[in-house]
HTML snippet that shows the backbone in 3Dmol.js (N, CA, C, O; Angstrom):
<script src="https://3Dmol.org/build/3Dmol-min.js"></script>
<div id="view" style="width:600px;height:400px;position:relative"></div>
<script>
const pdb = `
ATOM      1  N   MET A   1     -40.458 -17.090   2.902  1.00  0.00           N
ATOM      2  CA  MET A   1     -39.168 -17.658   3.260  1.00  0.00           C
ATOM      3  C   MET A   1     -38.215 -17.624   2.065  1.00  0.00           C
ATOM      4  O   MET A   1     -37.010 -17.422   2.218  1.00  0.00           O
ATOM      5  N   PHE A   2     -38.772 -17.823   0.890  1.00  0.00           N
ATOM      6  CA  PHE A   2     -37.941 -17.806  -0.318  1.00  0.00           C
ATOM      7  C   PHE A   2     -37.266 -16.444  -0.502  1.00  0.00           C
ATOM      8  O   PHE A   2     -36.080 -16.370  -0.825  1.00  0.00           O
ATOM      9  N   PHE A   3     -38.043 -15.353  -0.291  1.00  0.00           N
ATOM     10  CA  PHE A   3     -37.493 -14.010  -0.489  1.00  0.00           C
ATOM     11  C   PHE A   3     -36.433 -13.674   0.560  1.00  0.00           C
ATOM     12  O   PHE A   3     -35.487 -12.940   0.277  1.00  0.00           O
ATOM     13  N   ALA A   4     -36.591 -14.209   1.764  1.00  0.00           N
ATOM     14  CA  ALA A   4     -35.601 -13.982   2.819  1.00  0.00           C
ATOM     15  C   ALA A   4     -34.270 -14.642   2.442  1.00  0.00           C
ATOM     16  O   ALA A   4     -33.206 -14.042   2.596  1.00  0.00           O
ATOM     17  N   LYS A   5     -34.339 -15.866   1.954  1.00  0.00           N
ATOM     18  CA  LYS A   5     -33.106 -16.555   1.548  1.00  0.00           C
ATOM     19  C   LYS A   5     -32.470 -15.881   0.336  1.00  0.00           C
ATOM     20  O   LYS A   5     -31.249 -15.748   0.253  1.00  0.00           O
ATOM     21  N   LEU A   6     -33.314 -15.458  -0.599  1.00  0.00           N
ATOM     22  CA  LEU A   6     -32.810 -14.757  -1.775  1.00  0.00           C
ATOM     23  C   LEU A   6     -32.111 -13.459  -1.363  1.00  0.00           C
ATOM     24  O   LEU A   6     -31.032 -13.139  -1.860  1.00  0.00           O
ATOM     25  N   GLY A   7     -32.732 -12.730  -0.461  1.00  0.00           N
ATOM     26  CA  GLY A   7     -32.129 -11.489   0.035  1.00  0.00           C
ATOM     27  C   GLY A   7     -30.811 -11.743   0.752  1.00  0.00           C
ATOM     28  O   GLY A   7     -29.861 -10.973   0.611  1.00  0.00           O
ATOM     29  N   MET A   8     -30.756 -12.822   1.520  1.00  0.00           N
ATOM     30  CA  MET A   8     -29.512 -13.157   2.216  1.00  0.00           C
ATOM     31  C   MET A   8     -28.402 -13.483   1.237  1.00  0.00           C
ATOM     32  O   MET A   8     -27.255 -13.089   1.445  1.00  0.00           O
ATOM     33  N   HIS A   9     -28.732 -14.197   0.174  1.00  0.00           N
ATOM     34  CA  HIS A   9     -27.704 -14.542  -0.816  1.00  0.00           C
ATOM     35  C   HIS A   9     -27.243 -13.305  -1.593  1.00  0.00           C
ATOM     36  O   HIS A   9     -26.065 -13.175  -1.925  1.00  0.00           O
ATOM     37  N   ILE A  10     -28.167 -12.416  -1.872  1.00  0.00           N
ATOM     38  CA  ILE A  10     -27.789 -11.170  -2.567  1.00  0.00           C
ATOM     39  C   ILE A  10     -26.889 -10.321  -1.675  1.00  0.00           C
ATOM     40  O   ILE A  10     -25.872  -9.800  -2.134  1.00  0.00           O
ATOM     41  N   LEU A  11     -27.257 -10.182  -0.407  1.00  0.00           N
ATOM     42  CA  LEU A  11     -26.419  -9.407   0.519  1.00  0.00           C
ATOM     43  C   LEU A  11     -25.050 -10.055   0.720  1.00  0.00           C
ATOM     44  O   LEU A  11     -24.042  -9.359   0.846  1.00  0.00           O
ATOM     45  N   GLU A  12     -25.018 -11.374   0.748  1.00  0.00           N
ATOM     46  CA  GLU A  12     -23.748 -12.087   0.892  1.00  0.00           C
ATOM     47  C   GLU A  12     -22.845 -11.812  -0.311  1.00  0.00           C
ATOM     48  O   GLU A  12     -21.654 -11.546  -0.149  1.00  0.00           O
ATOM     49  N   ALA A  13     -23.408 -11.876  -1.506  1.00  0.00           N
ATOM     50  CA  ALA A  13     -22.627 -11.593  -2.716  1.00  0.00           C
ATOM     51  C   ALA A  13     -22.145 -10.142  -2.715  1.00  0.00           C
ATOM     52  O   ALA A  13     -20.996  -9.874  -3.067  1.00  0.00           O
ATOM     53  N   MET A  14     -23.013  -9.202  -2.323  1.00  0.00           N
ATOM     54  CA  MET A  14     -22.619  -7.788  -2.279  1.00  0.00           C
ATOM     55  C   MET A  14     -21.495  -7.561  -1.270  1.00  0.00           C
ATOM     56  O   MET A  14     -20.599  -6.751  -1.504  1.00  0.00           O
ATOM     57  N   PHE A  15     -21.546  -8.284  -0.142  1.00  0.00           N
ATOM     58  CA  PHE A  15     -20.498  -8.158   0.867  1.00  0.00           C
ATOM     59  C   PHE A  15     -19.141  -8.576   0.301  1.00  0.00           C
ATOM     60  O   PHE A  15     -18.143  -7.879   0.487  1.00  0.00           O
ATOM     61  N   PHE A  16     -19.111  -9.714  -0.389  1.00  0.00           N
ATOM     62  CA  PHE A  16     -17.835 -10.196  -0.911  1.00  0.00           C
ATOM     63  C   PHE A  16     -17.325  -9.336  -2.067  1.00  0.00           C
ATOM     64  O   PHE A  16     -16.115  -9.160  -2.211  1.00  0.00           O
ATOM     65  N   VAL A  17     -18.208  -8.809  -2.876  1.00  0.00           N
ATOM     66  CA  VAL A  17     -17.789  -7.886  -3.935  1.00  0.00           C
ATOM     67  C   VAL A  17     -17.194  -6.621  -3.308  1.00  0.00           C
ATOM     68  O   VAL A  17     -16.170  -6.121  -3.771  1.00  0.00           O
ATOM     69  N   GLY A  18     -17.830  -6.110  -2.264  1.00  0.00           N
ATOM     70  CA  GLY A  18     -17.306  -4.940  -1.562  1.00  0.00           C
ATOM     71  C   GLY A  18     -15.968  -5.219  -0.899  1.00  0.00           C
ATOM     72  O   GLY A  18     -15.084  -4.362  -0.890  1.00  0.00           O
ATOM     73  N   LEU A  19     -15.820  -6.410  -0.345  1.00  0.00           N
ATOM     74  CA  LEU A  19     -14.566  -6.797   0.293  1.00  0.00           C
ATOM     75  C   LEU A  19     -13.432  -6.859  -0.727  1.00  0.00           C
ATOM     76  O   LEU A  19     -12.318  -6.410  -0.456  1.00  0.00           O
ATOM     77  N   ILE A  20     -13.721  -7.413  -1.890  1.00  0.00           N
ATOM     78  CA  ILE A  20     -12.708  -7.479  -2.953  1.00  0.00           C
ATOM     79  C   ILE A  20     -12.363  -6.082  -3.442  1.00  0.00           C
ATOM     80  O   ILE A  20     -11.190  -5.779  -3.662  1.00  0.00           O
ATOM     81  N   GLY A  21     -13.364  -5.226  -3.616  1.00  0.00           N
ATOM     82  CA  GLY A  21     -13.116  -3.853  -4.052  1.00  0.00           C
ATOM     83  C   GLY A  21     -12.270  -3.083  -3.050  1.00  0.00           C
ATOM     84  O   GLY A  21     -11.363  -2.347  -3.436  1.00  0.00           O
ATOM     85  N   SER A  22     -12.562  -3.247  -1.773  1.00  0.00           N
ATOM     86  CA  SER A  22     -11.778  -2.583  -0.735  1.00  0.00           C
ATOM     87  C   SER A  22     -10.340  -3.084  -0.728  1.00  0.00           C
ATOM     88  O   SER A  22      -9.410  -2.304  -0.520  1.00  0.00           O
ATOM     89  N   SER A  23     -10.156  -4.376  -0.953  1.00  0.00           N
ATOM     90  CA  SER A  23      -8.805  -4.939  -0.997  1.00  0.00           C
ATOM     91  C   SER A  23      -8.005  -4.355  -2.159  1.00  0.00           C
ATOM     92  O   SER A  23      -6.809  -4.092  -2.028  1.00  0.00           O
ATOM     93  N   VAL A  24      -8.663  -4.155  -3.283  1.00  0.00           N
ATOM     94  CA  VAL A  24      -7.987  -3.554  -4.443  1.00  0.00           C
ATOM     95  C   VAL A  24      -7.558  -2.126  -4.121  1.00  0.00           C
ATOM     96  O   VAL A  24      -6.444  -1.723  -4.454  1.00  0.00           O
ATOM     97  N   VAL A  25      -8.431  -1.363  -3.480  1.00  0.00           N
ATOM     98  CA  VAL A  25      -8.100   0.019  -3.116  1.00  0.00           C
ATOM     99  C   VAL A  25      -6.926   0.055  -2.150  1.00  0.00           C
ATOM    100  O   VAL A  25      -6.027   0.881  -2.307  1.00  0.00           O
ATOM    101  N   VAL A  26      -6.916  -0.827  -1.153  1.00  0.00           N
ATOM    102  CA  VAL A  26      -5.812  -0.875  -0.193  1.00  0.00           C
ATOM    103  C   VAL A  26      -4.516  -1.250  -0.899  1.00  0.00           C
ATOM    104  O   VAL A  26      -3.467  -0.676  -0.606  1.00  0.00           O
ATOM    105  N   PHE A  27      -4.570  -2.201  -1.823  1.00  0.00           N
ATOM    106  CA  PHE A  27      -3.372  -2.615  -2.556  1.00  0.00           C
ATOM    107  C   PHE A  27      -2.832  -1.475  -3.408  1.00  0.00           C
ATOM    108  O   PHE A  27      -1.623  -1.242  -3.420  1.00  0.00           O
ATOM    109  N   ILE A  28      -3.694  -0.763  -4.117  1.00  0.00           N
ATOM    110  CA  ILE A  28      -3.252   0.361  -4.950  1.00  0.00           C
ATOM    111  C   ILE A  28      -2.668   1.469  -4.077  1.00  0.00           C
ATOM    112  O   ILE A  28      -1.653   2.066  -4.436  1.00  0.00           O
ATOM    113  N   SER A  29      -3.292   1.748  -2.946  1.00  0.00           N
ATOM    114  CA  SER A  29      -2.774   2.770  -2.028  1.00  0.00           C
ATOM    115  C   SER A  29      -1.402   2.370  -1.492  1.00  0.00           C
ATOM    116  O   SER A  29      -0.516   3.214  -1.355  1.00  0.00           O
ATOM    117  N   PHE A  30      -1.228   1.081  -1.188  1.00  0.00           N
ATOM    118  CA  PHE A  30       0.048   0.587  -0.687  1.00  0.00           C
ATOM    119  C   PHE A  30       1.145   0.800  -1.731  1.00  0.00           C
ATOM    120  O   PHE A  30       2.248   1.227  -1.390  1.00  0.00           O
ATOM    121  N   ILE A  31       0.854   0.508  -2.988  1.00  0.00           N
ATOM    122  CA  ILE A  31       1.832   0.680  -4.066  1.00  0.00           C
ATOM    123  C   ILE A  31       2.173   2.159  -4.242  1.00  0.00           C
ATOM    124  O   ILE A  31       3.345   2.513  -4.365  1.00  0.00           O
ATOM    125  N   GLU A  32       1.154   3.027  -4.256  1.00  0.00           N
ATOM    126  CA  GLU A  32       1.390   4.459  -4.439  1.00  0.00           C
ATOM    127  C   GLU A  32       2.184   5.047  -3.271  1.00  0.00           C
ATOM    128  O   GLU A  32       3.072   5.874  -3.482  1.00  0.00           O
ATOM    129  N   ASP A  33       1.875   4.631  -2.054  1.00  0.00           N
ATOM    130  CA  ASP A  33       2.622   5.117  -0.892  1.00  0.00           C
ATOM    131  C   ASP A  33       4.061   4.637  -0.925  1.00  0.00           C
ATOM    132  O   ASP A  33       4.965   5.367  -0.518  1.00  0.00           O
ATOM    133  N   GLY A  34       4.288   3.420  -1.403  1.00  0.00           N
ATOM    134  CA  GLY A  34       5.654   2.913  -1.528  1.00  0.00           C
ATOM    135  C   GLY A  34       6.453   3.717  -2.541  1.00  0.00           C
ATOM    136  O   GLY A  34       7.629   4.007  -2.324  1.00  0.00           O
ATOM    137  N   LYS A  35       5.812   4.078  -3.650  1.00  0.00           N
ATOM    138  CA  LYS A  35       6.490   4.914  -4.645  1.00  0.00           C
ATOM    139  C   LYS A  35       6.831   6.276  -4.044  1.00  0.00           C
ATOM    140  O   LYS A  35       7.916   6.810  -4.271  1.00  0.00           O
ATOM    141  N   GLU A  36       5.896   6.830  -3.277  1.00  0.00           N
ATOM    142  CA  GLU A  36       6.114   8.142  -2.649  1.00  0.00           C
ATOM    143  C   GLU A  36       7.246   8.065  -1.621  1.00  0.00           C
ATOM    144  O   GLU A  36       8.069   8.976  -1.529  1.00  0.00           O
ATOM    145  N   LEU A  37       7.285   6.993  -0.862  1.00  0.00           N
ATOM    146  CA  LEU A  37       8.264   6.865   0.209  1.00  0.00           C
ATOM    147  C   LEU A  37       9.657   6.547  -0.316  1.00  0.00           C
ATOM    148  O   LEU A  37      10.639   7.122   0.153  1.00  0.00           O
ATOM    149  N   PHE A  38       9.757   5.637  -1.284  1.00  0.00           N
ATOM    150  CA  PHE A  38      11.062   5.178  -1.747  1.00  0.00           C
ATOM    151  C   PHE A  38      11.455   5.731  -3.112  1.00  0.00           C
ATOM    152  O   PHE A  38      12.522   5.398  -3.627  1.00  0.00           O
ATOM    153  N   GLY A  39      10.614   6.566  -3.700  1.00  0.00           N
ATOM    154  CA  GLY A  39      10.910   7.105  -5.025  1.00  0.00           C
ATOM    155  C   GLY A  39      11.967   8.202  -4.967  1.00  0.00           C
ATOM    156  O   GLY A  39      12.463   8.568  -3.901  1.00  0.00           O
ATOM    157  N   GLU A  40      12.288   8.707  -6.139  1.00  0.00           N
ATOM    158  CA  GLU A  40      13.270   9.790  -6.212  1.00  0.00           C
ATOM    159  C   GLU A  40      12.715  11.045  -5.575  1.00  0.00           C
ATOM    160  O   GLU A  40      11.514  11.314  -5.626  1.00  0.00           O
ATOM    161  N   ASP A  41      13.621  11.816  -4.968  1.00  0.00           N
ATOM    162  CA  ASP A  41      13.205  13.092  -4.414  1.00  0.00           C
ATOM    163  C   ASP A  41      13.052  14.097  -5.539  1.00  0.00           C
ATOM    164  O   ASP A  41      13.839  14.128  -6.485  1.00  0.00           O
ATOM    165  N   GLU A  42      12.028  14.910  -5.415  1.00  0.00           N
ATOM    166  CA  GLU A  42      11.839  15.961  -6.403  1.00  0.00           C
ATOM    167  C   GLU A  42      12.815  17.098  -6.098  1.00  0.00           C
ATOM    168  O   GLU A  42      13.045  17.422  -4.933  1.00  0.00           O
ATOM    169  N   PRO A  43      13.384  17.698  -7.133  1.00  0.00           N
ATOM    170  CA  PRO A  43      14.302  18.802  -6.864  1.00  0.00           C
ATOM    171  C   PRO A  43      13.562  19.991  -6.260  1.00  0.00           C
ATOM    172  O   PRO A  43      12.436  20.314  -6.638  1.00  0.00           O
ATOM    173  N   ILE A  44      14.237  20.628  -5.309  1.00  0.00           N
ATOM    174  CA  ILE A  44      13.650  21.801  -4.666  1.00  0.00           C
ATOM    175  C   ILE A  44      13.987  23.009  -5.517  1.00  0.00           C
ATOM    176  O   ILE A  44      15.156  23.324  -5.742  1.00  0.00           O
ATOM    177  N   LEU A  45      12.963  23.672  -5.979  1.00  0.00           N
ATOM    178  CA  LEU A  45      13.161  24.841  -6.826  1.00  0.00           C
ATOM    179  C   LEU A  45      13.292  26.071  -5.945  1.00  0.00           C
ATOM    180  O   LEU A  45      12.565  26.221  -4.963  1.00  0.00           O
ATOM    181  N   PRO A  46      14.224  26.955  -6.299  1.00  0.00           N
ATOM    182  CA  PRO A  46      14.361  28.186  -5.487  1.00  0.00           C
ATOM    183  C   PRO A  46      13.121  29.069  -5.656  1.00  0.00           C
ATOM    184  O   PRO A  46      12.501  29.113  -6.718  1.00  0.00           O
ATOM    185  N   ARG A  47      12.791  29.753  -4.592  1.00  0.00           N
ATOM    186  CA  ARG A  47      11.639  30.670  -4.661  1.00  0.00           C
ATOM    187  C   ARG A  47      12.020  31.915  -5.433  1.00  0.00           C
ATOM    188  O   ARG A  47      13.164  32.368  -5.399  1.00  0.00           O
ATOM    189  N   ALA A  48      11.050  32.449  -6.120  1.00  0.00           N
ATOM    190  CA  ALA A  48      11.282  33.710  -6.830  1.00  0.00           C
ATOM    191  C   ALA A  48      11.332  34.829  -5.792  1.00  0.00           C
ATOM    192  O   ALA A  48      10.426  34.972  -4.971  1.00  0.00           O
ATOM    193  N   GLU A  49      12.386  35.604  -5.843  1.00  0.00           N
ATOM    194  CA  GLU A  49      12.518  36.686  -4.861  1.00  0.00           C
ATOM    195  C   GLU A  49      11.701  37.876  -5.328  1.00  0.00           C
ATOM    196  O   GLU A  49      11.730  38.260  -6.497  1.00  0.00           O
ATOM    197  N   THR A  50      10.977  38.443  -4.390  1.00  0.00           N
ATOM    198  CA  THR A  50      10.196  39.649  -4.695  1.00  0.00           C
ATOM    199  C   THR A  50      10.831  40.822  -3.987  1.00  0.00           C
ATOM    200  O   THR A  50      11.124  40.754  -2.793  1.00  0.00           O
ATOM    201  N   LYS A  51      11.039  41.871  -4.703  1.00  0.00           N
ATOM    202  CA  LYS A  51      11.637  43.076  -4.112  1.00  0.00           C
ATOM    203  C   LYS A  51      10.541  44.069  -3.799  1.00  0.00           C
ATOM    204  O   LYS A  51       9.639  44.278  -4.610  1.00  0.00           O
ATOM    205  N   PRO A  52      10.609  44.682  -2.631  1.00  0.00           N
ATOM    206  CA  PRO A  52       9.566  45.654  -2.254  1.00  0.00           C
ATOM    207  C   PRO A  52       9.647  46.943  -3.050  1.00  0.00           C
ATOM    208  O   PRO A  52       8.839  47.848  -2.843  1.00  0.00           O
TER     209      PRO A  52
END
`;
const viewer = $3Dmol.createViewer("view");
viewer.addModel(pdb, "pdb");
viewer.setStyle({}, {cartoon: {color: "spectrum"}});
viewer.zoomTo();
viewer.render();
</script>
């Protein structure tokens, strides 16, 4: 019974660590997407023309 409770507490801790890690990833993605959406537009460079 002791090992079952110990295992449950370890899994519980791993779950919350994973939840926090996932939240950090979502937050960083949200910030990066906001920069992409509202940031400055990159200048469009003309294509190099190739002559046959």
